[in-house]
N, CA, C and O of each residue as an XYZ file, in Angstrom:
512
protein
N    -201.848     72.330   -157.044
C    -201.684     71.006   -157.318
C    -200.871     70.547   -158.806
O    -200.058     69.690   -159.151
N    -201.602     71.637   -159.415
C    -200.934     71.776   -160.832
C    -199.259     72.107   -160.581
O    -198.352     71.408   -161.033
N    -199.145     72.889   -160.055
C    -197.390     73.080   -159.560
C    -196.582     71.940   -158.960
O    -195.421     71.595   -159.183
N    -197.565     71.413   -158.086
C    -196.700     69.918   -158.221
C    -196.248     68.885   -158.997
O    -195.148     68.361   -159.176
N    -197.604     68.678   -159.508
C    -197.409     67.686   -160.897
C    -196.043     68.147   -161.776
O    -195.023     67.529   -162.082
N    -196.502     69.513   -162.036
C    -195.347     69.821   -163.033
C    -194.106     70.063   -162.314
O    -193.164     70.199   -163.096
N    -193.818     70.153   -161.202
C    -192.295     69.801   -160.455
C    -192.305     68.262   -160.474
O    -191.187     67.777   -160.652
N    -193.382     67.327   -160.323
C    -192.560     66.077   -160.036
C    -192.439     65.202   -161.582
O    -192.002     64.121   -161.974
N    -193.081     66.344   -162.123
C    -192.632     65.521   -163.684
C    -190.843     66.229   -164.366
O    -189.888     65.741   -164.971
N    -191.195     67.541   -163.830
C    -189.622     68.147   -163.963
C    -188.040     67.093   -162.932
O    -186.818     67.194   -163.045
N    -188.826     66.290   -162.126
C    -188.007     65.505   -161.644
C    -187.935     63.998   -161.922
O    -187.394     63.051   -161.351
N    -188.744     64.153   -163.099
C    -189.086     62.605   -163.328
C    -189.677     61.781   -162.569
O    -189.318     60.636   -162.842
N    -190.568     61.836   -161.573
C    -191.351     61.348   -160.560
C    -193.073     61.207   -161.299
O    -193.747     62.237   -161.324
N    -193.524     60.218   -161.724
C    -194.699     59.862   -161.617
C    -195.375     60.198   -160.798
O    -195.026     59.664   -159.745
N    -196.481     61.037   -160.639
C    -197.162     61.492   -159.757
C    -198.560     60.846   -160.311
O    -199.150     61.280   -161.300
N    -199.046     59.604   -159.420
C    -200.137     58.949   -159.678
C    -200.490     58.212   -157.314
O    -199.729     58.000   -156.369
N    -201.457     58.162   -157.446
C    -202.358     57.171   -156.656
C    -201.704     55.837   -156.340
O    -201.766     54.985   -157.227
N    -201.201     55.588   -155.418
C    -200.772     54.147   -154.556
C    -202.036     53.516   -154.913
O    -203.091     54.133   -155.062
N    -201.871     52.155   -155.053
C    -203.219     51.394   -155.449
C    -203.225     50.199   -154.171
O    -202.284     49.513   -153.772
N    -204.305     50.228   -153.819
C    -204.591     48.996   -152.872
C    -204.748     47.807   -153.482
O    -205.316     47.593   -154.553
N    -203.997     46.718   -152.450
C    -203.799     45.545   -153.251
C    -205.471     45.154   -152.795
O    -206.390     45.229   -153.610
N    -205.661     44.738   -151.372
C    -206.984     43.999   -151.170
C    -207.626     45.258   -150.423
O    -207.398     45.598   -149.262
N    -208.432     45.841   -151.292
C    -209.457     46.794   -150.496
C    -210.042     46.668   -149.181
O    -209.872     47.456   -148.251
N    -210.744     45.617   -149.173
C    -211.134     45.164   -147.713
C    -210.073     45.258   -146.454
O    -210.389     45.580   -145.309
N    -208.808     44.927   -146.885
C    -208.395     45.470   -145.246
C    -207.762     46.565   -145.480
O    -206.588     46.706   -145.822
N    -208.637     47.419   -145.271
C    -208.552     49.083   -144.948
C    -207.276     49.472   -143.807
O    -206.454     50.372   -143.982
N    -207.316     48.886   -143.041
C    -206.144     49.082   -141.783
C    -204.767     48.611   -142.348
O    -203.950     49.507   -142.136
N    -204.286     47.714   -142.885
C    -203.251     47.173   -143.476
C    -202.868     47.919   -144.574
O    -201.711     48.259   -144.818
N    -203.769     48.151   -145.183
C    -203.568     48.986   -146.777
C    -203.290     50.439   -146.429
O    -202.757     51.202   -147.235
N    -203.633     50.772   -145.312
C    -203.448     52.197   -145.130
C    -201.953     52.401   -145.159
O    -201.830     53.541   -145.608
N    -201.010     52.019   -144.974
C    -199.424     52.099   -145.281
C    -199.363     51.793   -146.365
O    -198.231     52.034   -146.785
N    -200.082     51.306   -147.210
C    -199.785     51.078   -149.020
C    -200.025     52.739   -149.548
O    -199.619     53.278   -150.578
N    -200.580     53.123   -148.779
C    -201.329     54.850   -149.384
C    -200.077     55.668   -149.105
O    -199.809     56.587   -149.879
N    -199.358     55.437   -148.157
C    -197.935     56.473   -147.234
C    -196.708     56.101   -147.722
O    -195.706     56.813   -147.647
N    -196.763     54.707   -148.358
C    -195.468     55.056   -149.176
C    -195.516     55.359   -150.868
O    -196.422     55.012   -151.627
N    -194.090     56.219   -151.280
C    -193.987     57.087   -152.403
C    -193.488     55.957   -153.137
O    -192.763     55.098   -152.635
N    -193.957     55.966   -154.558
C    -193.965     55.015   -155.409
C    -193.371     55.831   -156.667
O    -194.030     56.775   -157.103
N    -192.386     55.555   -157.140
C    -191.699     55.750   -158.702
C    -191.526     55.016   -159.613
O    -191.075     53.874   -159.700
N    -192.045     55.973   -160.554
C    -192.055     55.402   -162.056
C    -190.860     54.563   -162.434
O    -189.760     54.820   -161.945
N    -191.039     53.524   -163.326
C    -189.941     52.606   -163.735
C    -188.617     53.802   -164.268
O    -187.442     53.803   -163.901
N    -189.217     54.635   -165.115
C    -187.991     55.950   -165.818
C    -187.267     56.277   -164.775
O    -186.043     56.153   -164.810
N    -188.064     56.851   -163.442
C    -186.907     56.932   -162.519
C    -185.943     55.938   -161.971
O    -184.737     56.188   -161.992
N    -186.382     54.885   -161.508
C    -185.463     53.987   -161.178
C    -184.570     53.674   -161.925
O    -183.526     53.296   -161.395
N    -184.628     53.702   -163.003
C    -183.328     53.513   -163.899
C    -182.781     54.628   -164.518
O    -182.166     54.571   -165.583
N    -182.986     55.631   -163.888
C    -182.124     56.787   -164.807
C    -180.851     57.029   -164.109
O    -180.020     57.674   -164.749
N    -180.538     56.649   -162.953
C    -179.089     57.159   -162.246
C    -178.014     56.158   -163.079
O    -178.222     55.050   -163.573
N    -176.934     56.875   -163.048
C    -175.325     56.798   -163.851
C    -174.874     55.579   -163.132
O    -174.712     55.724   -161.920
N    -174.608     54.250   -163.703
C    -173.892     53.435   -163.432
C    -172.418     54.202   -162.482
O    -171.719     55.143   -162.858
N    -172.303     53.365   -161.128
C    -171.010     54.376   -160.354
C    -169.683     54.144   -161.377
O    -168.844     55.020   -161.586
N    -169.664     53.099   -161.837
C    -168.215     52.772   -162.398
C    -168.004     53.709   -163.660
O    -166.877     54.032   -164.036
N    -169.257     54.153   -164.333
C    -168.997     55.043   -165.349
C    -168.241     56.350   -164.981
O    -167.215     56.921   -165.352
N    -169.837     56.676   -163.523
C    -169.252     58.133   -162.901
C    -167.671     58.194   -162.438
O    -166.952     59.189   -162.348
N    -167.429     57.123   -162.232
C    -165.647     57.433   -161.383
C    -165.006     57.564   -162.440
O    -164.116     58.414   -162.419
N    -165.212     56.824   -163.650
C    -164.389     57.119   -164.895
C    -164.384     58.395   -165.559
O    -163.363     58.925   -165.995
N    -165.539     58.878   -165.627
C    -165.838     60.247   -166.016
C    -165.215     61.152   -165.324
O    -164.464     61.947   -165.890
N    -165.446     61.185   -163.841
C    -164.845     62.137   -163.228
C    -162.887     62.424   -162.811
O    -162.056     63.285   -162.521
N    -163.044     61.254   -163.020
C    -161.279     60.993   -163.142
C    -160.369     61.690   -164.689
O    -159.273     62.231   -164.837
N    -161.498     61.324   -165.629
C    -160.956     61.600   -166.880
C    -161.071     63.651   -166.776
O    -160.185     64.461   -167.046
N    -162.109     63.839   -166.422
C    -162.483     65.404   -166.108
C    -161.008     65.847   -164.992
O    -159.966     66.179   -165.557
N    -161.037     65.825   -164.122
C    -159.930     65.979   -162.883
C    -158.271     65.894   -163.624
O    -157.343     66.701   -163.553
N    -158.374     64.601   -164.315
C    -157.255     64.720   -165.374
C    -156.668     65.790   -166.217
O    -155.500     66.177   -166.185
N    -157.769     66.281   -167.086
C    -157.788     66.773   -167.792
C    -157.713     68.955   -167.239
O    -157.585     69.972   -167.920
N    -157.866     68.725   -165.847
C    -157.720     69.906   -165.637
C    -156.300     70.789   -165.208
O    -155.682     70.396   -164.219
N    -155.882     71.782   -165.838
C    -154.623     72.290   -166.029
C    -154.052     72.493   -164.625
O    -152.844     72.603   -164.838
N    -154.186     72.568   -163.734
C    -153.504     72.758   -162.646
C    -153.074     70.949   -161.655
O    -152.369     70.865   -160.649
N    -153.787     69.749   -162.395
C    -153.483     68.846   -161.648
C    -152.628     67.696   -162.415
O    -153.053     67.227   -163.471
N    -151.478     67.288   -161.872
C    -150.444     66.063   -162.423
C    -151.608     65.036   -162.860
O    -152.437     64.745   -161.997
N    -151.710     64.540   -163.984
C    -152.440     63.289   -164.251
C    -152.209     62.083   -163.248
O    -153.078     61.515   -162.587
N    -150.737     61.793   -163.281
C    -150.257     60.632   -162.428
C    -150.802     60.945   -160.828
O    -150.358     60.165   -159.986
N    -151.343     61.574   -160.544
C    -151.655     61.561   -159.009
C    -153.250     61.501   -158.995
O    -153.872     61.410   -157.936
N    -153.772     61.550   -160.051
C    -155.000     61.442   -159.946
C    -155.558     59.612   -159.744
O    -155.449     58.694   -160.557
N    -156.045     59.608   -158.599
C    -156.800     58.132   -158.158
C    -158.090     58.197   -157.850
O    -158.609     59.302   -157.691
N    -158.857     56.974   -157.707
C    -160.498     57.191   -157.339
C    -160.289     57.859   -156.049
O    -161.247     58.613   -155.877
N    -159.421     57.927   -155.009
C    -159.515     58.384   -153.644
C    -158.352     59.324   -152.978
O    -157.590     59.252   -152.013
N    -158.683     60.380   -154.187
C    -157.538     61.470   -154.179
C    -158.291     62.329   -153.547
O    -159.503     62.179   -153.707
N    -157.824     63.470   -152.653
C    -158.413     64.493   -151.846
C    -157.730     65.672   -152.835
O    -156.521     65.787   -153.035
N    -158.938     66.643   -153.488
C    -158.593     67.589   -154.301
C    -157.324     68.235   -154.023
O    -156.364     68.452   -154.762
N    -157.638     68.647   -152.104
C    -156.595     69.832   -151.653
C    -155.087     68.923   -151.008
O    -153.972     69.444   -151.028
N    -155.290     67.839   -150.593
C    -154.372     67.500   -149.931
C    -154.044     66.106   -150.931
O    -153.076     65.563   -150.400
N    -154.361     65.498   -151.871
C    -153.218     64.760   -152.743
C    -152.957     65.712   -154.020
O    -151.867     65.746   -154.590
N    -154.146     66.531   -154.431
C    -153.793     66.841   -155.715
C    -153.063     68.017   -155.426
O    -152.406     68.467   -156.364
N    -153.022     68.652   -154.290
C    -152.683     70.485   -154.261
C    -153.759     71.479   -154.643
O    -153.445     72.668   -154.699
N    -154.753     71.178   -154.858
C    -155.727     72.336   -155.287
C    -156.059     73.249   -154.601
O    -156.378     72.792   -153.504
N    -156.209     74.718   -154.642
C    -156.695     75.614   -153.461
C    -158.361     75.552   -153.612
O    -158.728     74.986   -154.641
N    -159.295     75.991   -152.843
C    -160.142     76.137   -152.641
C    -161.145     76.648   -153.984
O    -162.257     76.311   -154.389
N    -160.224     77.531   -154.374
C    -161.061     78.089   -155.932
C    -160.631     77.102   -157.048
O    -161.468     77.011   -157.947
N    -159.519     76.342   -157.199
C    -159.441     75.508   -158.238
C    -160.247     74.352   -157.732
O    -160.617     73.536   -158.576
N    -160.560     74.170   -156.531
C    -161.913     73.181   -156.186
C    -163.248     73.666   -157.035
O    -163.861     72.974   -157.848
N    -163.503     74.826   -156.701
C    -164.581     75.138   -157.192
C    -164.635     75.339   -158.651
O    -165.701     75.297   -159.266
N    -163.237     75.605   -159.335
C    -163.524     75.259   -161.173
C    -163.609     73.899   -161.370
O    -164.235     73.627   -162.395
N    -163.164     72.857   -160.697
C    -163.023     71.583   -160.726
C    -165.023     71.214   -160.428
O    -165.752     70.921   -161.376
N    -165.298     71.273   -159.654
C    -166.922     71.733   -159.480
C    -167.732     71.488   -160.755
O    -168.366     70.533   -161.205
N    -167.481     72.615   -161.119
C    -168.119     73.493   -162.378
C    -167.708     72.799   -163.740
O    -168.333     72.946   -164.790
N    -166.492     71.967   -163.570
C    -166.177     71.255   -164.943
C    -167.234     69.907   -164.642
O    -167.827     69.525   -165.651
N    -167.464     69.321   -163.652
C    -168.026     68.128   -163.394
C    -169.171     68.643   -163.863
O    -169.695     68.033   -164.795
N    -169.746     69.707   -163.417
C    -171.189     70.235   -163.769
C    -171.423     70.222   -165.278
O    -172.370     69.606   -165.768
N    -170.568     70.892   -165.983
C    -170.842     70.550   -167.662
C    -170.439     69.173   -168.083
O    -171.029     68.603   -169.002
N    -169.474     68.642   -167.450
C    -169.561     67.204   -167.790
C    -170.871     66.180   -167.473
O    -170.954     65.127   -168.104
N    -171.765     66.497   -166.587
C    -172.729     65.879   -166.192
C    -173.973     66.704   -166.608
O    -174.951     66.010   -166.327
N    -174.312     67.710   -167.075
C    -175.420     68.413   -167.305
C    -176.013     68.859   -166.516
O    -176.919     69.550   -166.983
N    -175.972     68.820   -165.017
C    -176.696     69.671   -164.016
C    -175.670     70.155   -163.312
O    -174.477     69.859   -163.243
N    -176.658     71.315   -162.571
C    -176.183     71.931   -161.953
C    -176.183     71.781   -160.048
O    -177.166     71.638   -159.321
N    -174.875     71.867   -159.696
C    -174.639     71.137   -158.280
C    -174.634     72.344   -157.177
O    -173.784     73.226   -157.057
N    -175.907     72.125   -156.349
C    -176.372     73.251   -155.635
C    -174.832     73.568   -154.481
O    -174.088     72.676   -154.074
N    -174.704     74.968   -154.188
C    -173.683     75.612   -153.920
C    -173.220     74.549   -152.226
O    -172.226     73.895   -151.910
N    -174.338     74.819   -151.631
C    -174.022     73.800   -149.919
C    -173.610     72.205   -150.361
O    -172.872     71.540   -149.633
N    -174.141     71.690   -151.569
C    -173.478     70.492   -151.744
C    -172.160     70.134   -152.683
O    -171.635     69.049   -152.935
N    -171.796     71.661   -153.155
C    -170.875     71.819   -153.794
C    -169.379     71.828   -152.961
O    -168.349     71.204   -153.218
N    -169.721     72.910   -151.723
C    -168.996     73.021   -151.064
C    -168.244     71.680   -150.116
O    -167.158     71.577   -149.546
N    -169.366     70.806   -150.275
C    -168.775     69.493   -149.407
C    -167.927     68.639   -150.316
O    -167.123     67.872   -149.785
N    -168.019     68.691   -151.619
C    -167.178     67.998   -152.401
C    -165.920     68.270   -152.447
O    -165.672     69.424   -152.796
N    -164.739     67.380   -152.137
C    -163.653     68.048   -152.006
C    -162.641     66.448   -152.226
O    -161.506     66.336   -151.765
N    -163.231     65.534   -152.874
C    -162.260     64.395   -153.288
C    -163.254     63.694   -154.442
O    -164.461     63.681   -154.682
N    -162.302     63.244   -154.890
C    -162.928     62.216   -156.247
C    -163.838     61.350   -155.706
O    -164.714     61.112   -156.538
N    -164.024     60.730   -154.587
C    -164.911     59.647   -154.027
C    -166.204     60.604   -154.004
O    -167.140     60.422   -154.782
N    -166.188     61.490   -153.187
C    -167.213     62.347   -152.783
C    -168.101     63.052   -153.869
O    -169.290     63.296   -153.664
N    -167.327     63.424   -155.262
C    -168.007     63.642   -156.189
C    -168.616     62.622   -157.049
O    -169.397     62.940   -157.946
N    -168.322     61.542   -156.832
C    -168.494     60.263   -157.744
C    -169.705     60.008   -156.968
O    -170.636     59.869   -157.761
N    -170.146     59.871   -155.592
C    -170.932     59.578   -154.472
C    -172.165     60.528   -154.947
O    -173.269     60.003   -155.089
N    -172.012     61.768   -155.168
C    -173.295     62.926   -155.248
C    -174.006     62.829   -156.560
O    -175.203     62.996   -156.797
N    -172.640     62.406   -157.670
C    -173.274     62.412   -158.611
C    -174.141     61.360   -159.343
O    -175.176     61.487   -159.998
N    -173.269     60.105   -158.972
C    -174.158     58.722   -159.007
C    -175.860     59.046   -158.470
O    -176.882     59.110   -159.152
N    -175.720     59.162   -157.412
C    -177.131     59.669   -156.662
C    -178.135     60.602   -157.069
O    -179.277     60.769   -156.640
N    -177.308     61.350   -158.248
C    -178.312     62.740   -158.582
C    -178.959     61.940   -159.959
O    -178.208     61.502   -160.831
N    -180.444     61.808   -160.036
C    -181.292     61.469   -160.897
C    -181.060     62.373   -162.341
O    -181.310     61.857   -163.430
N    -180.676     63.438   -162.251
C    -180.321     64.571   -163.259
C    -179.434     64.405   -164.059
O    -179.574     64.754   -165.231
N    -178.265     63.805   -163.578
C    -176.877     63.554   -164.010
C    -176.946     62.902   -165.344
O    -177.312     61.742   -165.157
N    -176.713     63.189   -166.887
C    -176.538     62.790   -167.545
C    -175.199     62.078   -168.014
O    -175.153     61.504   -169.102
């Protein structure tokens, strides 16, 4: 139990039991016990998608092998920007450094365009 609470605190999720609105209605309130409740801190910790898009585009434009004039929000790393798979890995590593968190390898393999990078980073609670 202590490890669970430590993990939840690390993930910025407040571990607290759900409160029953009306204790007399045990049957209908049972569903409330099963719902996951996040603290206000977690709900407000995701980055704004427009800000993420601007930072990702800036990061990709600063990559040495990319022509900055070709970088647009819907650009594909290989098809539009001419990057190979190793270059794509380097771009993802630059994004990890920019946003201050590690992208798991299985997710990094799926990021092959600016839009996919923006969607993943904007939905990640540890992005800074």
